C-alpha positions as CSV (number, residue, x, y, z in Angstrom):
1,M,7.2,36.1,-47.4
2,K,6.6,32.6,-48.5
3,K,9.6,31.0,-46.9
4,N,8.5,32.5,-43.8
5,V,5.2,31.1,-43.7
6,L,6.4,28.2,-44.8
7,A,9.3,27.7,-42.3
8,L,6.3,29.0,-39.6
9,T,4.5,26.3,-40.4
10,L,6.9,23.5,-40.5
11,A,8.0,24.5,-37.3
12,V,4.3,24.5,-35.8
13,V,3.8,20.7,-37.0
14,F,7.5,19.2,-36.2
15,G,7.1,21.1,-32.8
16,F,3.6,19.6,-32.0
17,T,4.9,16.2,-33.7
18,A,7.9,16.3,-31.2
19,S,5.5,17.2,-27.8
20,A,3.5,14.5,-28.7
21,T,5.9,11.6,-28.6
22,E,7.8,12.9,-25.5
23,P,7.7,10.6,-23.1
24,K,5.6,10.7,-20.0
25,N,6.5,12.0,-16.7
26,E,5.4,8.6,-15.1
27,E,6.2,8.4,-11.1
28,K,5.5,4.9,-9.6
29,K,5.2,5.0,-6.3
30,E,5.7,1.8,-4.0
31,V,3.0,0.9,-1.8
32,K,3.9,0.4,2.0
33,T,2.8,-3.0,2.4
34,D,2.7,-2.9,6.3
35,E,0.5,0.6,6.8
36,S,-1.8,-0.8,3.7
37,S,-4.9,-3.1,4.7
38,V,-7.0,-5.3,2.2
39,A,-10.4,-6.5,4.2
40,W,-12.8,-9.0,2.8
41,K,-16.3,-10.1,3.5
42,A,-18.4,-12.7,2.3
43,Y,-21.7,-13.7,2.5
44,K,-23.9,-16.9,2.8
45,V,-27.8,-17.4,3.3
46,T,-27.5,-17.8,7.1
47,G,-25.0,-14.5,7.5
48,S,-21.4,-13.4,6.8
49,H,-17.7,-13.6,7.7
50,N,-15.0,-10.9,7.3
51,G,-11.1,-10.8,7.5
52,T,-7.9,-9.8,5.9
53,V,-5.4,-10.8,3.3
54,D,-2.0,-9.0,3.3
55,L,-0.3,-7.3,0.3
56,K,2.9,-8.6,-1.0
57,S,3.8,-5.8,-2.9
58,G,2.2,-3.0,-4.8
59,A,2.6,0.2,-6.7
60,L,0.6,3.1,-8.2
61,V,1.6,4.7,-11.3
62,F,1.0,8.6,-11.8
63,D,2.0,10.9,-14.6
64,E,1.6,14.8,-13.3
65,G,-0.2,13.6,-10.3
66,K,-2.7,11.6,-12.0
67,L,-3.2,7.9,-11.7
68,I,-2.2,6.2,-14.8
69,G,-1.7,2.6,-13.6
70,G,-1.0,0.0,-10.5
71,E,-0.1,-3.6,-10.1
72,F,-0.4,-5.5,-6.6
73,T,0.3,-8.9,-5.2
74,V,-1.4,-10.1,-2.8
75,D,-0.2,-13.2,0.0
76,M,-3.1,-15.9,-0.2
77,T,-1.4,-17.8,2.7
78,S,-1.8,-14.6,5.1
79,L,-5.4,-14.9,4.6
80,V,-7.6,-14.6,7.9
81,S,-10.9,-14.4,9.6
82,T,-11.4,-11.7,12.2
83,D,-15.0,-12.4,13.1
84,L,-14.5,-15.6,14.6
85,E,-12.2,-16.9,17.3
86,G,-10.8,-20.2,18.8
87,E,-11.5,-23.5,16.6
88,Y,-14.3,-22.0,14.4
89,K,-11.7,-19.5,13.4
90,G,-8.8,-22.2,12.6
91,K,-11.6,-24.4,10.7
92,L,-12.6,-21.3,8.7
93,E,-9.2,-20.1,7.4
94,G,-7.8,-23.7,7.2
95,H,-11.0,-24.4,4.8
96,L,-10.7,-20.9,2.8
97,K,-6.9,-21.8,2.2
98,S,-7.9,-25.3,1.0
99,D,-8.6,-26.5,-2.7
100,D,-12.4,-26.1,-2.0
101,F,-11.3,-22.5,-2.2
102,F,-8.3,-20.7,-2.7
103,G,-6.0,-23.4,-2.9
104,V,-3.4,-21.5,-1.6
105,E,-0.6,-23.9,-1.8
106,K,-0.5,-24.5,-5.2
107,H,-2.1,-20.7,-5.7
108,P,0.0,-18.7,-2.8
109,T,-0.5,-15.2,-4.5
110,S,-2.8,-13.4,-6.6
111,T,-2.4,-10.5,-8.7
112,L,-4.1,-7.5,-9.8
113,V,-2.8,-5.4,-12.7
114,F,-4.3,-1.8,-14.2
115,T,-5.1,-2.0,-17.7
116,K,-7.4,1.2,-17.9
117,V,-7.6,4.2,-15.5
118,V,-10.2,7.0,-16.6
119,P,-10.7,10.1,-14.3
120,N,-14.0,10.4,-12.8
121,G,-14.1,13.2,-10.2
122,K,-11.4,15.2,-8.6
123,N,-9.6,12.7,-6.8
124,S,-11.5,9.5,-8.4
125,Y,-11.1,7.2,-11.2
126,E,-12.6,4.5,-12.7
127,V,-9.9,1.5,-12.8
128,T,-10.1,-1.7,-15.3
129,G,-7.8,-4.1,-14.2
130,D,-6.5,-7.8,-15.0
131,L,-7.4,-9.6,-11.5
132,T,-5.5,-13.3,-11.4
133,I,-7.0,-15.8,-8.4
134,K,-5.9,-19.7,-8.8
135,G,-4.5,-19.0,-12.3
136,F,-7.8,-17.6,-13.6
137,T,-7.3,-14.0,-14.5
138,K,-10.6,-11.9,-15.6
139,P,-10.9,-8.5,-16.1
140,V,-12.6,-6.2,-12.9
141,T,-14.0,-2.7,-12.7
142,F,-13.9,-0.5,-9.6
143,D,-13.3,3.0,-8.5
144,V,-9.9,4.6,-7.1
145,S,-9.9,7.6,-4.5
146,I,-7.0,9.3,-3.8
147,Y,-6.2,11.6,-1.1
148,G,-2.5,13.0,-0.4
149,S,-0.4,9.8,0.0
150,K,-3.5,7.3,0.5
151,A,-5.6,5.4,-1.9
152,T,-9.3,3.7,-1.3
153,A,-11.1,1.1,-3.3
154,T,-13.9,-0.8,-2.9
155,M,-14.4,-4.4,-5.3
156,K,-16.9,-6.9,-5.8
157,I,-15.6,-10.0,-6.5
158,D,-17.3,-13.0,-8.4
159,R,-15.5,-16.0,-7.0
160,A,-17.5,-18.5,-9.5
161,E,-15.3,-16.9,-12.2
162,Y,-12.4,-18.2,-10.7
163,D,-13.4,-21.6,-10.2
164,V,-13.8,-21.0,-6.4
165,R,-17.0,-23.5,-6.6
166,Y,-17.6,-24.8,-2.7
167,G,-20.8,-23.9,-1.9
168,S,-21.7,-22.2,-4.9
169,G,-25.1,-22.0,-6.5
170,S,-23.6,-21.2,-9.6
171,F,-22.1,-25.1,-9.8
172,F,-24.1,-26.9,-7.4
173,D,-28.3,-27.3,-6.8
174,N,-30.4,-27.8,-3.7
175,L,-27.7,-26.1,-1.5
176,G,-30.7,-24.1,0.3
177,D,-29.4,-22.4,3.5
178,K,-25.9,-23.8,3.1
179,T,-25.5,-21.5,-0.1
180,I,-22.6,-19.5,-0.2
181,Y,-23.0,-16.1,-2.5
182,D,-20.5,-16.1,-5.4
183,E,-20.1,-12.1,-4.7
184,F,-17.7,-11.0,-2.1
185,D,-16.1,-7.6,-1.2
186,L,-12.8,-6.5,-0.8
187,V,-11.9,-3.0,0.7
188,V,-8.3,-1.6,0.1
189,D,-6.7,0.9,1.6
190,L,-3.3,1.9,0.8
191,V,-0.6,3.9,2.2
192,F,2.5,4.6,-0.5
């Protein structure tokens, strides 16, 4: 009887140990970059501007249907304004791509790598990730909602953390109505 109890105990202990070390059932789903979008909106004292930037590549990682990771690369050279036309559109886009802002010649891509994913609703997750812009990497936290083969996220990014200084009250005094606020919004719609 003691041998049977010991054998049963060992079987249960080793059974739990074996199942705890089994690899995760991870599934990496590539994002369809041509069907996905990243929209931005930036604010200044006298108004705002908005536009888009293209995803170069991206993937979400799932384990048994639950989001557990992701990584994305954005093509900063594709940065465009959608609220202006003609000469003013070209000037704004050129300025945003210059070293005053995102320096896309030296930094043609930005990346986001998920470091922590916590479920916070039926189809919703709180995600923390490492965002790299202009060679500076900082953590960001945002919510992601997933429905079928689509995901959406909205983020606030503080450009001052990435050394994007132009018109920033964090770096310059007495800008008055020429101040451009440090935070800008990203609205991301993914298809995978």
